[in-house]
Each structure stands twice: as structure tokens, then as C-alpha cells.
C-alpha positions, -999 to +999 in steps of 0.1 A: -580+787+760-616+798+755-639+781+730-636+809+704-598+810+705-597+772+704-619+771+673-597+797+656-566+776+665-582+744+651-590+763+619-554+775+615-540+740+620-564+727+594-554+754+570-518+745+574-525+708+569-547+715+538-520+737+523-493+712+528-514+685+510-521+710+482-484+717+478-477+680+477-503+676+449-486+704+430-452+686+433-467+654+421-481+673+390-446+686+383-431+652+384-457+637+361-453+666+336-416+662+336-419+625+329-444+631+302-421+657+287-393+633+286-415+607+269-429+630+243-406+661+240-437+683+244-426+718+254-460+724+269-452+698+296-419+715+305-436+749+306-462+734+330-434+723+353-419+757+354-453+773+360-462+751+389-427+755+404-435+791+411-467+781+429-448+756+450-422+783+461-451+806+470-468+779+490-437+772+510-435+809+521-472+810+529-472+779+550-441+790+569-458+823+576-489+806+590-468+782+611-446+810+625-478+828+635-493+797+651-461+792+672-458+828+682-494+835+690-509+801+700-479+785+717-490+750+707-479+720+728-477+683+725-494+669+693-503+703+680-467+715+682-455+683+665-480+689+637-467+724+631-431+714+632-438+685+608-456+708+584-426+732+584-402+704+577-424+688+551-428+720+531-390+723+529-388+688+515-416+695+491-400+727+479-368+708+473-386+680+456-402+706+433-367+719+425-357+684+415-388+680+393-378+713+376-343+699+371-359+668+355-377+691+331-346+711+322-325+680+316-353+665+294-354+697+274-316+696+269-319+660+258-344+669+230-324+700+220-295+676+213-314+655+187-319+623+207-332+602+178-302+579+177-297+577+215-309+544+232-339+551+253-337+544+291-368+530+308-372+552+339-407+539+346-398+515+374-378+541+392-404+569+386-433+547+397-415+539+429-406+575+436-441+589+430-456+561+451-433+570+480-443+606+478-480+599+475-480+574+504-461+599+527-486+626+519-515+601+524-501+591+558-499+627+568-535+634+558-548+603+576-523+604+605-517+567+597-482+553+603-489+519+588-472+527+554-443+547+567-419+518+573-422+507+536-417+543+523-385+547+544-371+513+533-380+517+496-355+546+494-327+520+492-345+504+462-346+538+445-309+542+451-303+508+434-324+519+404-301+550+402-270+529+403-283+507+376-290+537+354-254+549+360-241+516+348-262+516+317-252+552+308-216+543+313-219+515+289-235+538+262-206+563+266-180+535+263-196+523+231-200+557+215-183+589+229-209+610+210-235+601+236-216+618+264-236+650+264-270+633+263-259+606+288-250+634+313-285+649+308-300+615+316-277+611+346-289+643+361-325+634+353-321+601+372-303+618+400-332+643+404-356+614+407-333+598+433-333+630+453-371+631+452-371+597+468-348+610+495-372+639+502-402+614+503-383+593+528-377+625+549-414+633+548-423+598+560-399+604+589-415+637+597-450+622+597-438+594+621-425+621+644-458+639+642-478+608+651-455+591+676-433+619+689-401+600+681-374+612+658-361+583+636-342+603+610-308+588+618-320+556+634-305+522+625-327+499+605-337+480+636-350+512+652-372+522+624-410+515+625-421+480+616-439+475+584 
């Protein structure tokens, strides 16, 4: 590969990397807006989620197009190929995480439409803080090509699952005490489930980054085979 083509190739790879990180930032914005909407009932926050979701969908298609071009025209090998493959997989997880953030916004909207004043509030902040931290650290590891935080991100998915189970138990107790809370409890259940799924996608991204850096697929590895913290 001559110097001119090599510089073009490097620029294309950097464009892909930058666009993945931008897409990740957009998904983070969606999550924060959905959470703020739940806390305040502000329709402008929900509208912001729906606006950004369209940008995330467009970003997925654009990144896929560039990656397909790079594979077809540049025929990357070794670490460059792993970067492209990781980017394609990460954009899928980011797009799906964006879908879950949109679901969070829709469930929060339903919650407020049902006059939630008498419904006991659920503190989602520990779960949401954990999920957003997982997403942010997976993206940061991707940007820095730093595997040091990936083991923690992967392992914390189990903690997010436990938060979800605790929320289910709490919602069930509300329903048993007062059947009138069923509809709003279901909205909150789907809200919590969407957050749990974002945790799953963040874990997936951490695994993709590990593959990109180390060339080893750990998606279905036993705990003993995952990277050490």
C-alpha cells in the first residue's frame, strides 16, 4: 500500500472511530433525557429523546456504509480488521441501546398520562448510574484502546440484573397492596427492563472492545475466562 492510499485508509478508520464515539454520546444523551423526563414529567425531555433517536438510526447506517467500503476496498487485516468489525458490532448495540432509551421515554410518558401523583416513587438512580457508567466506560475504553476497565464493565452487568430483580419485587408489592397501580407498575417495569437491556448492550460493547484490542472473543466465556480486573 503506497503512502497516499495508506493515509486515506488511516483517515477512514479514524472517521469510523470518531462516528462511533459520537453515536455513543448521542445514546448517552437519550438516556439522560429519558431519566430527567421521568423525574420531571417534562415533555420537552421526551421529545429530545425521540429527536436524537432518529440521529442514532442514521448514524448506524452511515457507519455501516463506511465499514463496508473499508472492507471491500481496503481489505484490512489484523488489528485494522478487528477495529472495523468491532465498530460494526458496537453500532448495532448502540442503536439497540438507543431503542431502549426511547422505550424508557415512552413508558415515562405513559406513567405521567395516568396521573401518577398517588403512585409510590421508585428510586431508579442506583441502577441508572450503574448503567450509564458501564456505557461510558465501554466507550472510553474503545477511544483509548484501554482494556483495564473492561472486566469491571462485564461483571457489573450482573449487578444491574440484581437491581432489575429488586425493582420487580417492589412493583409486585405495590400491585398486591393496591390493584389500581397495575397499569403504572407495568410502565415502570418496562422502564426498568429497558435500562437492564442497556446494561446488556454495554456489556456487549465491552466484549467487542476486548476483541478489538486482544483479538480474543470472550462473549460466551465462563467467568474464569474473562479478563482480569
